[in-house]
Steps between C-alpha positions, in 0.01 A plus 500: 500500500649829391378745765558791265240370254243378750277720713417336838316697763670463840167383649488194275586161654706291266578135588828314473605402150255728317628599158383827345590597145569861387232770453265347753321712758389367843304735715438530877291243685612213273614151620684260276585141615837334468613355172268703284622636163365832368575592142569842356251781466267348767298735726402376845276745689403532870312213645674221293568184699701267276596151619809290467654377172268690275599617148376839381584571136570844339217751484284355769317744733404364845276663756409822308184663629169356380330614187192570712368856545372408841855442621585776742861426590437238773798282599463163319728232367571277200633169617698256283569143629823306492627370175260695271623597158393843362582555142547817292266793551270323748307743720368415852312777672476522873165471681240750616321530826251236377746221564816684595727291279552332161640140537691289256592163672799270467646338190298691245597594147372835377600525135571824318247793517281334763299754701373424851278780642433604856361255759553187285605178674688245286576162662809284463647335186282691251605599150366809342606514134607808299261795527252343736316785683339491838260772605464579874382265775563176304586171672687221322551182695808270487629340174284702269617570141370814325561521129666792336304820427214390728305779675339417835214717638521649846387284798520179296632185671689221319534163670804281546644289213305699239619558146361797310548530126703783356311816409204422729264761646435376858185658632379221727662280764680190375471199735800280581658217296346609162603628161321813375480641144279664237294822508314522723736307730375136535591172653690280250604209727739432777861607523583131512859536384574752764326284763703195415821695512406604856432146618123467456404132435289391206224409752511849648490661158204292404320600816555874432389450135174345616437793732544739206277296278219573742592871517592580145404228250158364577306820483421529877467840663769579755261440790378169360864382428601594855210294639586201288870517574436533872263204498667259262871567510705373796643756739864567399721810537475571127120469492473741795748746346289518184172533679636771730636684206170498307285578802719795598552648156424874512502562125355164401695230319586473125267330251475119450638283230530641150610260234830585332434525127863450403 
């Protein structure tokens, strides 16, 4: 690190072994965990809390104030978990008084030009491909994959182990374990490849698939599907996760099965 080419506020807390390339600016009230690498021309604003062994590529902007006209200068944070990779020109805004923080968990990959707005919470081991854009107050659970150039509406929730097709407009909640595509966004099957990679057995995948047949394929209303699933499907963690997600969806869930014409 060439101190003549890097601007670090004396109030910043920099861990051991942090490497900072030239022309980067680190403001007051910033914490960076040990072993993290920060490329050139990165701007890290007050409220940033960056974990250990992260990689932040050139042009990224972390913890800038929200793009929300209601923001009135309150003290908030943008938190980045250990081992997360942030590629070129990613922007992660800090929170507002609504939540007080924006959170990106551990082991994530945010590809170039991803935008994460205020008060979003991204879980662990997620991949957001190039140009994916999150409006405010979005929740993405663990192991989700968001295709490039997707735009996600504020207050949407995306469940764990989900895969969303590139270029999608995500206006409704997407329950866990599924693939989603088309316009409007619809269920197109399970993310079975991802589930197998993460240790789900064939029997477990078949169980989840049967739950979604009731919910998305057989023409049931959501309330009817919930009743059938609750009555006929055995109690398992996965069943209960799906039921809880659907019952507690504030925006409503995406549409049911739409046949792929390709």
